[in-house]
C-alpha positions as CSV (number, residue, x, y, z in Angstrom):
1,M,0.1,-0.4,-0.1
2,Q,1.4,3.7,-1.0
3,A,1.8,6.1,1.8
4,S,-0.9,8.3,0.6
5,H,-3.0,5.7,1.1
6,V,-2.3,4.6,4.8
7,K,-2.5,8.0,5.6
8,I,-5.5,8.0,4.6
9,A,-7.2,4.7,5.7
10,V,-5.9,5.6,9.2
11,S,-7.3,9.1,9.0
12,S,-10.4,7.3,8.1
13,V,-10.1,4.9,11.3
14,L,-9.6,8.4,13.1
15,L,-13.2,9.8,12.3
16,A,-15.1,7.2,12.6
17,C,-13.5,6.7,16.4
18,A,-14.1,9.9,17.1
19,A,-17.5,10.0,15.6
20,A,-18.2,6.6,17.7
21,L,-16.6,8.6,20.8
22,A,-18.6,11.8,20.0
23,A,-22.2,9.3,19.7
24,A,-20.9,7.4,23.3
25,C,-20.9,10.3,25.4
26,N,-24.1,12.6,23.5
27,G,-26.3,8.6,24.2
28,G,-26.5,8.7,20.2
29,G,-25.9,6.3,17.3
30,G,-26.8,2.9,16.8
31,G,-28.8,0.4,19.4
32,D,-30.7,1.8,22.0
33,G,-29.2,4.8,21.9
34,D,-28.1,4.3,25.7
35,A,-24.5,5.2,27.0
36,V,-23.2,2.2,28.5
37,T,-24.6,0.8,24.7
38,N,-23.1,3.1,22.8
39,G,-19.2,2.4,25.3
40,L,-19.6,-1.5,24.6
41,K,-19.8,-0.7,20.5
42,L,-17.0,1.3,21.0
43,R,-14.8,-0.4,23.3
44,V,-15.4,-3.8,23.2
45,Q,-14.7,-5.3,20.0
46,N,-13.8,-9.0,20.9
47,I,-16.0,-11.3,23.6
48,V,-13.8,-14.0,24.9
49,V,-15.9,-16.6,27.0
50,I,-14.3,-19.9,28.9
51,Y,-16.3,-22.4,30.4
52,A,-15.2,-24.5,33.1
53,E,-16.5,-27.2,34.3
54,N,-18.3,-27.7,38.1
55,R,-17.7,-25.9,40.6
56,S,-20.3,-24.1,42.8
57,F,-18.7,-20.8,44.1
58,D,-18.9,-21.5,47.7
59,S,-16.2,-24.5,46.8
60,I,-14.0,-22.8,45.8
61,Y,-14.4,-19.1,46.1
62,G,-16.2,-19.4,49.5
63,T,-13.4,-17.3,51.3
64,F,-12.2,-14.3,49.0
65,P,-12.0,-11.1,50.5
66,G,-15.3,-8.5,50.0
67,A,-17.4,-12.3,48.6
68,N,-20.6,-13.2,49.7
69,G,-18.9,-16.7,50.5
70,L,-18.9,-19.4,53.0
71,P,-21.0,-18.4,56.9
72,G,-19.4,-18.5,59.7
73,V,-16.0,-18.5,57.7
74,N,-16.1,-15.3,55.5
75,P,-16.8,-12.2,57.4
76,A,-18.1,-11.1,53.5
77,A,-21.0,-13.7,53.5
78,V,-24.9,-12.4,53.9
79,G,-26.1,-14.8,55.5
80,A,-26.5,-17.6,58.4
81,Y,-25.3,-21.6,57.2
82,V,-28.5,-23.7,57.3
83,P,-28.2,-26.9,58.1
84,Q,-29.0,-30.1,56.2
85,R,-31.4,-32.5,56.6
86,D,-32.7,-35.8,56.1
87,R,-35.2,-36.8,53.2
88,D,-37.3,-39.2,55.2
89,A,-40.5,-38.3,56.6
90,S,-38.9,-36.2,59.1
91,N,-36.9,-34.0,57.5
92,S,-35.0,-33.2,60.7
93,V,-31.2,-32.0,60.3
94,L,-28.5,-34.2,60.2
95,G,-26.8,-34.5,63.4
96,A,-24.0,-35.4,61.2
97,L,-22.6,-35.3,57.4
98,P,-24.0,-38.6,56.1
99,Q,-20.4,-40.9,54.7
100,T,-18.8,-40.2,51.1
101,W,-20.4,-43.2,49.8
102,G,-17.4,-45.1,47.8
103,G,-14.8,-43.0,49.0
104,V,-13.1,-39.8,49.1
105,T,-10.8,-39.7,45.8
106,A,-10.9,-40.8,43.0
107,A,-8.9,-44.4,42.0
108,G,-5.9,-44.1,41.4
109,Q,-5.0,-41.0,43.6
110,T,-2.5,-40.3,46.2
111,P,-3.4,-40.1,49.8
112,V,-5.9,-42.4,49.1
113,V,-9.1,-41.4,51.7
114,T,-11.5,-44.2,51.7
115,Q,-15.9,-43.9,53.1
116,A,-14.7,-44.8,56.9
117,Q,-12.6,-41.7,57.2
118,S,-15.8,-39.6,56.2
119,A,-17.1,-40.3,58.6
120,G,-18.4,-38.1,61.7
121,L,-17.9,-34.8,59.6
122,A,-20.2,-32.0,61.4
123,N,-23.3,-31.0,59.4
124,K,-21.4,-28.4,58.3
125,A,-19.3,-26.9,55.1
126,F,-15.5,-27.9,56.1
127,A,-12.4,-28.1,54.1
128,V,-11.6,-30.7,51.5
129,E,-7.5,-30.5,52.3
130,T,-7.3,-31.1,56.2
131,S,-11.0,-33.1,57.0
132,F,-10.2,-36.4,56.2
133,G,-7.4,-37.2,58.2
134,T,-4.8,-36.8,55.7
135,T,-3.5,-33.8,53.9
136,L,-5.2,-33.7,50.4
137,S,-4.8,-30.5,48.3
138,A,-5.8,-29.3,45.0
139,S,-3.5,-31.2,42.8
140,T,-6.1,-34.4,43.8
141,I,-9.0,-35.7,41.9
142,T,-12.1,-36.2,44.1
143,R,-14.6,-39.0,42.9
144,D,-17.7,-37.4,40.7
145,L,-21.0,-36.1,42.3
146,Y,-24.4,-35.8,40.9
147,H,-24.7,-33.2,39.2
148,R,-28.2,-33.4,37.4
149,F,-31.8,-31.9,36.6
150,F,-34.4,-32.8,39.1
151,E,-31.4,-33.8,41.6
152,N,-29.9,-30.7,41.4
153,Q,-33.5,-29.2,41.8
154,M,-34.4,-31.8,45.1
155,Q,-31.1,-30.4,46.5
156,I,-32.1,-27.2,46.6
157,D,-35.4,-27.4,48.2
158,G,-37.3,-24.6,47.0
159,G,-34.5,-22.2,47.9
160,A,-34.3,-23.7,51.4
161,N,-30.0,-24.9,50.2
162,D,-30.8,-27.8,52.7
163,K,-31.3,-31.5,51.5
164,F,-27.6,-32.0,49.2
165,A,-26.7,-34.2,50.9
166,A,-29.8,-35.8,51.0
167,Y,-29.9,-36.3,47.4
168,A,-26.0,-37.0,46.7
169,D,-25.0,-39.9,45.3
170,S,-21.2,-38.8,47.2
171,G,-23.3,-38.1,50.8
172,G,-21.9,-35.2,53.4
173,L,-18.3,-34.8,50.1
174,V,-20.9,-32.0,48.6
175,M,-20.6,-30.2,51.5
176,G,-16.6,-29.8,51.0
177,Y,-14.6,-26.7,50.1
178,W,-11.3,-26.2,48.8
179,D,-8.8,-22.9,49.7
180,G,-8.9,-21.4,46.4
181,S,-6.7,-18.8,47.0
182,K,-3.3,-20.9,45.9
183,M,-5.0,-20.6,42.9
184,A,-3.6,-18.5,39.3
185,L,-7.2,-17.3,38.8
186,W,-7.9,-16.2,42.2
187,N,-5.1,-13.6,41.4
188,V,-6.6,-12.7,38.3
189,A,-10.7,-12.1,40.3
190,K,-8.3,-9.6,41.9
191,Q,-7.0,-7.8,39.5
192,Y,-9.9,-8.0,37.7
193,V,-14.0,-8.2,38.9
194,L,-15.3,-11.7,40.6
195,A,-19.0,-11.7,39.9
196,D,-20.6,-13.9,43.1
197,N,-24.0,-13.5,42.1
198,F,-23.9,-15.8,39.0
199,F,-25.5,-18.8,38.4
200,Q,-25.6,-21.8,36.1
201,A,-28.8,-21.1,33.8
202,A,-30.4,-24.4,34.1
203,Y,-30.3,-26.6,36.6
204,G,-28.3,-30.4,37.1
205,G,-25.4,-30.9,34.4
206,S,-23.6,-29.8,31.8
207,F,-24.8,-31.2,28.8
208,L,-28.3,-28.7,29.6
209,N,-25.8,-25.5,30.6
210,H,-23.9,-25.6,27.2
211,Q,-27.0,-26.3,25.3
212,Y,-28.5,-23.1,27.2
213,L,-25.4,-21.4,26.5
214,I,-26.2,-21.0,23.3
215,C,-29.4,-21.3,22.4
216,A,-31.6,-20.8,26.0
217,C,-33.3,-24.0,25.2
218,A,-33.4,-27.9,26.0
219,P,-33.7,-30.6,23.5
220,E,-36.2,-31.9,22.1
221,Y,-36.3,-35.9,21.0
222,P,-39.4,-35.9,19.0
223,N,-42.0,-39.0,19.8
224,A,-39.2,-40.4,22.2
225,D,-41.5,-42.4,24.1
226,T,-41.8,-44.7,20.2
227,A,-37.8,-44.0,19.8
228,A,-34.7,-45.6,21.2
229,A,-34.9,-43.0,23.9
230,K,-38.2,-44.4,25.9
231,P,-36.0,-46.2,28.5
232,T,-35.0,-42.7,29.0
233,I,-37.7,-41.2,29.9
234,A,-37.8,-39.9,33.9
235,V,-40.5,-41.2,36.3
236,V,-41.0,-38.1,38.1
237,D,-43.8,-37.3,40.7
238,T,-47.5,-35.6,39.9
239,D,-50.0,-33.7,42.6
240,A,-53.3,-34.0,42.9
241,S,-53.9,-32.5,39.2
242,G,-51.4,-34.6,37.6
243,K,-49.3,-32.2,37.1
244,Y,-45.6,-32.9,37.1
245,L,-43.2,-31.6,39.8
246,P,-39.9,-31.7,39.7
247,R,-39.3,-34.4,41.5
248,L,-37.9,-37.7,41.4
249,T,-39.9,-40.5,42.2
250,L,-37.9,-42.5,44.7
251,A,-37.6,-46.9,44.6
252,S,-39.2,-48.2,47.1
253,S,-35.3,-49.6,47.9
254,S,-34.1,-46.7,48.2
255,P,-32.7,-45.8,52.1
256,A,-35.5,-43.7,54.4
257,S,-32.7,-41.6,54.8
258,A,-29.2,-40.2,53.5
259,M,-27.3,-41.3,56.4
260,D,-28.1,-45.3,55.2
261,G,-27.1,-44.5,51.6
262,A,-27.2,-42.4,48.5
263,P,-31.0,-42.3,47.2
264,T,-32.4,-44.3,44.1
265,F,-34.8,-43.6,41.8
266,V,-37.3,-45.8,39.8
267,N,-35.7,-43.6,36.9
268,S,-33.6,-40.8,36.8
269,G,-33.7,-40.4,33.1
270,N,-32.2,-38.0,30.8
271,I,-35.5,-37.1,29.2
272,V,-38.4,-35.0,30.4
273,P,-41.6,-36.8,30.7
274,K,-43.5,-35.3,27.6
275,G,-45.2,-31.9,28.2
276,Y,-42.9,-31.0,31.4
277,F,-42.3,-27.8,30.0
278,G,-46.1,-27.1,29.1
279,D,-45.3,-27.3,25.2
280,G,-46.6,-30.7,24.3
281,T,-42.6,-31.9,24.0
282,F,-40.0,-34.3,25.1
283,R,-36.7,-32.5,26.2
284,A,-33.6,-33.7,26.3
285,V,-32.2,-32.4,30.4
286,N,-29.2,-35.2,30.9
287,T,-26.8,-35.9,29.3
288,M,-27.4,-37.2,25.2
289,Q,-24.4,-37.7,23.0
290,P,-24.3,-35.4,19.6
291,P,-26.1,-36.9,16.6
292,Y,-22.2,-36.4,14.8
293,Q,-18.9,-37.7,15.2
294,P,-17.2,-37.5,17.3
295,S,-19.8,-38.7,19.7
296,G,-20.0,-40.4,22.5
297,N,-21.5,-43.0,20.6
298,T,-20.1,-45.4,17.9
299,P,-21.2,-45.0,13.9
300,V,-23.4,-47.8,13.2
301,A,-21.2,-50.4,11.8
302,G,-20.4,-50.1,7.8
303,G,-22.7,-46.7,8.0
304,D,-21.8,-43.2,7.9
305,P,-18.4,-42.5,10.0
306,A,-19.1,-39.2,10.7
307,L,-22.6,-39.5,11.9
308,A,-23.1,-41.7,15.9
309,D,-25.7,-44.6,15.4
310,P,-29.3,-42.8,15.4
311,T,-30.6,-46.4,17.0
312,R,-29.0,-45.4,20.5
313,P,-31.0,-45.1,23.2
314,T,-28.5,-41.5,24.2
315,T,-27.9,-40.3,20.4
316,L,-29.7,-37.0,20.7
317,P,-32.1,-36.2,17.0
318,P,-30.1,-33.0,14.8
319,Q,-31.3,-30.2,16.7
320,T,-32.9,-26.9,14.8
321,A,-33.3,-24.4,17.0
322,T,-31.6,-20.6,16.8
323,T,-28.8,-20.5,18.8
324,I,-26.2,-17.4,19.3
325,G,-23.9,-18.9,16.8
326,D,-26.9,-18.5,13.8
327,Q,-27.5,-15.1,14.9
328,L,-24.6,-13.3,14.6
329,S,-24.2,-15.1,11.5
330,A,-26.9,-14.2,10.1
331,K,-25.4,-10.7,11.6
332,G,-22.0,-10.7,10.0
333,V,-20.8,-11.1,13.0
334,S,-17.4,-13.2,12.8
335,W,-17.9,-16.4,16.1
336,A,-16.4,-19.4,16.7
337,W,-16.1,-22.7,19.4
338,Y,-12.8,-23.2,19.7
339,A,-12.4,-27.3,22.0
340,G,-9.4,-28.6,23.3
341,A,-8.4,-32.0,22.0
342,W,-11.5,-31.4,18.6
343,N,-8.8,-32.2,15.8
344,Q,-7.6,-35.1,17.9
345,A,-10.8,-36.4,18.3
346,L,-12.3,-36.4,15.0
347,A,-9.1,-38.2,13.8
348,D,-9.1,-40.4,17.1
349,R,-11.9,-41.8,19.1
350,S,-9.5,-42.9,21.6
351,V,-9.6,-39.4,22.7
352,I,-13.3,-39.2,24.0
353,Y,-14.4,-40.6,27.5
354,N,-11.0,-42.0,28.2
355,N,-8.5,-41.1,30.8
356,T,-6.1,-40.3,27.8
357,V,-4.2,-37.3,27.0
358,P,-5.6,-35.1,25.5
359,N,-9.2,-36.5,26.3
360,F,-12.4,-34.9,24.6
361,Q,-16.3,-34.9,26.7
362,A,-19.1,-34.8,23.2
363,H,-21.5,-33.3,25.4
364,H,-19.7,-30.7,25.8
365,H,-19.9,-29.3,22.2
366,P,-23.1,-28.2,21.9
367,F,-22.6,-26.8,18.5
368,N,-21.6,-30.2,17.6
369,Y,-25.6,-31.3,17.7
370,F,-27.5,-28.8,15.0
371,A,-28.0,-29.7,11.5
372,A,-27.0,-26.5,10.8
373,Y,-23.1,-27.7,11.6
374,A,-23.3,-31.1,11.0
375,P,-20.2,-32.9,9.1
376,G,-19.9,-31.3,5.5
377,T,-20.9,-28.0,5.8
378,A,-19.5,-25.0,5.4
379,A,-20.3,-23.6,9.3
380,R,-19.3,-26.3,10.5
381,A,-15.5,-25.8,9.1
382,Q,-16.3,-22.0,9.7
383,H,-17.4,-22.3,13.1
384,L,-15.7,-25.0,14.6
385,K,-12.4,-25.7,16.1
386,D,-9.5,-26.5,18.0
387,Y,-8.0,-24.7,21.1
388,D,-4.6,-24.5,18.5
389,D,-6.8,-22.7,16.0
390,L,-7.7,-20.2,19.1
391,V,-4.0,-19.3,20.7
392,A,-2.4,-19.3,16.5
393,A,-6.0,-16.2,16.0
394,A,-5.2,-14.8,19.6
395,A,-1.2,-14.3,18.4
396,A,-2.0,-13.4,15.2
397,G,-4.7,-10.6,16.3
398,Q,-7.2,-12.8,14.2
399,L,-9.8,-14.4,16.9
400,P,-13.2,-13.7,15.8
401,Q,-15.6,-11.5,17.4
402,V,-17.2,-13.7,19.7
403,T,-14.9,-16.6,20.9
404,F,-16.4,-19.8,23.1
405,Y,-13.4,-22.1,24.6
406,K,-14.0,-25.0,26.1
407,P,-11.4,-26.4,27.4
408,Q,-10.1,-30.6,27.4
409,G,-11.0,-32.9,29.5
410,N,-8.0,-33.1,32.0
411,L,-7.9,-29.2,32.0
412,N,-11.3,-28.6,32.4
413,Q,-10.9,-29.2,36.4
414,H,-14.6,-31.2,36.2
415,P,-13.9,-34.0,39.5
416,G,-13.9,-37.0,38.7
417,Y,-11.6,-36.7,35.8
418,A,-9.4,-33.9,36.6
419,N,-8.3,-31.6,39.1
420,I,-8.7,-28.0,40.0
421,V,-4.8,-26.9,39.5
422,A,-4.4,-28.2,36.0
423,G,-7.3,-25.9,34.8
424,D,-6.1,-22.9,37.4
425,Q,-3.2,-23.1,35.6
426,H,-4.0,-24.0,31.9
427,I,-6.7,-21.6,31.9
428,A,-4.7,-18.7,34.0
429,D,-2.0,-19.7,30.8
430,L,-4.5,-18.7,28.0
431,I,-5.7,-15.6,29.9
432,A,-1.7,-14.5,29.8
433,K,-1.8,-15.6,25.4
434,L,-4.6,-13.2,25.2
435,K,-3.5,-10.2,27.3
436,Q,-0.6,-10.9,24.1
437,S,-3.0,-10.5,22.0
438,P,-3.2,-7.5,19.2
439,Q,-6.7,-7.4,20.0
440,W,-6.3,-7.2,23.5
441,N,-7.2,-3.8,24.4
442,N,-10.6,-4.0,22.8
443,M,-11.3,-7.5,24.4
444,M,-13.6,-8.5,27.0
445,I,-13.2,-12.1,28.3
446,I,-15.6,-13.9,31.0
447,V,-14.5,-16.9,33.1
448,T,-17.1,-19.2,34.3
449,Y,-18.4,-22.5,35.0
450,D,-21.2,-25.1,33.2
451,E,-22.4,-25.8,36.6
452,N,-22.2,-26.2,40.1
453,G,-21.0,-30.7,39.8
454,G,-22.9,-31.4,42.6
455,S,-21.2,-29.2,45.1
456,W,-23.9,-27.7,47.6
457,D,-23.5,-23.1,46.9
458,H,-25.1,-21.1,50.1
459,V,-27.2,-18.7,48.0
460,A,-30.1,-20.1,46.5
461,P,-31.2,-19.0,42.9
462,P,-33.6,-17.1,42.2
463,K,-36.8,-18.2,41.4
464,G,-37.8,-18.6,37.4
465,D,-38.7,-20.5,35.0
466,L,-38.5,-25.2,35.2
467,L,-34.8,-24.8,33.1
468,G,-33.5,-22.6,35.7
469,P,-32.0,-21.3,37.2
470,G,-29.4,-23.2,39.4
471,T,-27.1,-23.5,41.8
472,R,-24.4,-20.0,41.6
473,I,-21.1,-20.5,40.4
474,P,-17.6,-19.0,39.7
475,A,-17.5,-16.0,37.3
476,I,-14.6,-13.1,36.5
477,I,-14.4,-10.7,34.1
478,V,-11.5,-9.6,33.0
479,S,-10.7,-6.6,30.7
480,P,-8.8,-3.4,30.2
481,F,-12.5,-2.0,31.1
482,A,-13.6,-3.9,33.9
483,K,-13.3,-2.5,37.2
484,T,-10.2,-3.5,38.6
485,G,-10.0,-5.0,42.0
486,T,-13.9,-5.0,42.7
487,V,-16.3,-7.9,43.7
488,D,-19.7,-7.4,41.2
489,H,-23.1,-8.4,43.7
490,T,-25.4,-7.7,40.2
491,A,-27.5,-11.0,39.6
492,Y,-26.6,-12.7,36.4
493,D,-26.4,-16.3,35.2
494,T,-25.6,-17.8,32.1
495,A,-27.7,-16.3,29.7
496,S,-26.1,-13.6,30.6
497,V,-23.2,-14.1,27.9
498,L,-26.2,-14.0,25.8
499,R,-27.4,-11.4,27.1
500,L,-24.0,-9.5,26.5
501,I,-23.4,-10.6,23.5
502,A,-27.0,-9.2,22.6
503,R,-26.4,-5.7,23.0
504,R,-23.3,-5.2,21.9
505,F,-23.7,-6.4,18.5
506,D,-27.6,-5.3,17.7
507,L,-29.1,-9.0,18.3
508,P,-33.0,-10.1,18.9
509,T,-33.1,-11.5,22.3
510,L,-33.3,-15.2,22.1
511,P,-36.9,-17.0,23.0
512,G,-35.1,-18.9,25.8
513,V,-34.0,-15.8,27.4
514,A,-37.0,-13.5,27.0
515,A,-38.8,-15.8,28.2
516,R,-36.1,-16.2,32.3
517,D,-36.4,-12.5,32.5
518,A,-40.0,-12.8,32.3
519,A,-40.3,-15.3,34.7
520,L,-38.5,-13.8,37.5
521,K,-39.8,-10.6,36.6
522,S,-43.4,-12.4,37.5
523,N,-41.8,-14.6,40.7
524,G,-40.7,-10.9,42.3
525,G,-37.5,-11.4,40.8
526,A,-35.4,-8.7,37.9
527,P,-34.2,-9.8,34.3
528,M,-31.0,-10.9,35.1
529,G,-27.9,-8.5,34.5
530,D,-25.5,-8.6,30.9
531,L,-22.4,-8.2,32.4
532,T,-21.5,-4.3,31.4
533,N,-22.3,-3.4,35.5
534,A,-18.9,-5.0,35.7
535,L,-17.3,-3.0,33.2
536,N,-16.5,1.1,33.2
537,L,-17.4,1.9,29.5
538,M,-18.1,5.8,29.8
């Protein structure tokens, strides 16, 4: 390019920026005309969402200074500890926490903490590192915990949050918390913004919350009662009028007391009964597998190797609901979902749900469930990418305007197969790489978790709709425009990411987000924030 052309181009950019700044200051130009929206559009050009796994707020940030953390431990805590209650007819306060059924530590961990060593813990939150007669650390992989749609609601118990131990398959371990002060992300949160009133958008586990992150919806399985999925339809209680209740039907053989064992159910399935959500459909709420590879379900022998076997009960049919990706593409906004080990999983099924490194969790890739991103489509090639592509794009200053990133299994902090430290270091390292990107000066990074992983939290979620919100989870906002060194008490949920993206890029509100906000209001609350309260935009 000739020098004169360079000067003209630079001058044009400066004039455009000056005009945008004037519009922001005057409350004019684009969007709804308010100064925050205009400041967001002027300053934030790249939004990066990093989605970790399965930690409640209290379980790793409960002692964070100034945050609404653990009652009786953190001076800034709001409210007192509500003791855990039994699930039997007495509904009595438990005299102690149940044992951790099956033992505390995952297979292969040293030291080993057995079920017997977990007996006798007081009915309160406890430090995992020091409560079992041996010292554990955040490098220890503990056993996995229930984190399912109906179980989460039964644990929340109408807002009392007092049945976490009663409706857990892990007994008292749900009440454990870690010393998060040693985490690299703790220091990131101290430097930038920690949100302490952020809730998982949907009750339950990873599958549903990943779907909610991109479509604010629960996936549909048409005619599940006459399809391969019939055995996965949950059995729930009903009221006197026959209306479904958010409560699984206990099996007759289920131990009456939480002290005697984990609960068992007639069928804690993956699909709600037809019409549970009032729309006459079957919806998947617990883990189902993608219809496309990489999937936890293999291809049909001799069939298309790019597809999962549709006759398996856990293979979800291709989805067609509108996603945030569809909306961004329609608006001409660049975006991508980057997944750790994506390329390896496409090439080698052995990394799917394995203890190898790298490893890949197929139900953590929500776009792989949607027909618009099926194998062979241009949209798949353009938008579904690997972690290595993310690092290269950041270094080159070529990140899309909206980036989603899901770490591979051993780096996502999920109990049962990952520890806290490895994921903490990985995410902190990625943030450091992003801060070195040429795009950093106009970037906003949101680090959050898909759900609580079954761990207790003392803050009851606000009453919303039949999908959620569920338990409180951590979120950190990192940006040159962040209100540095603050704890943001604004109410948010996972859909706040969608609200933020919609506000920044003038997108329509997804129906599920509108329904959530309407439900919050009808239940006497207020719509969730869109994360702009964490930023200095004017």
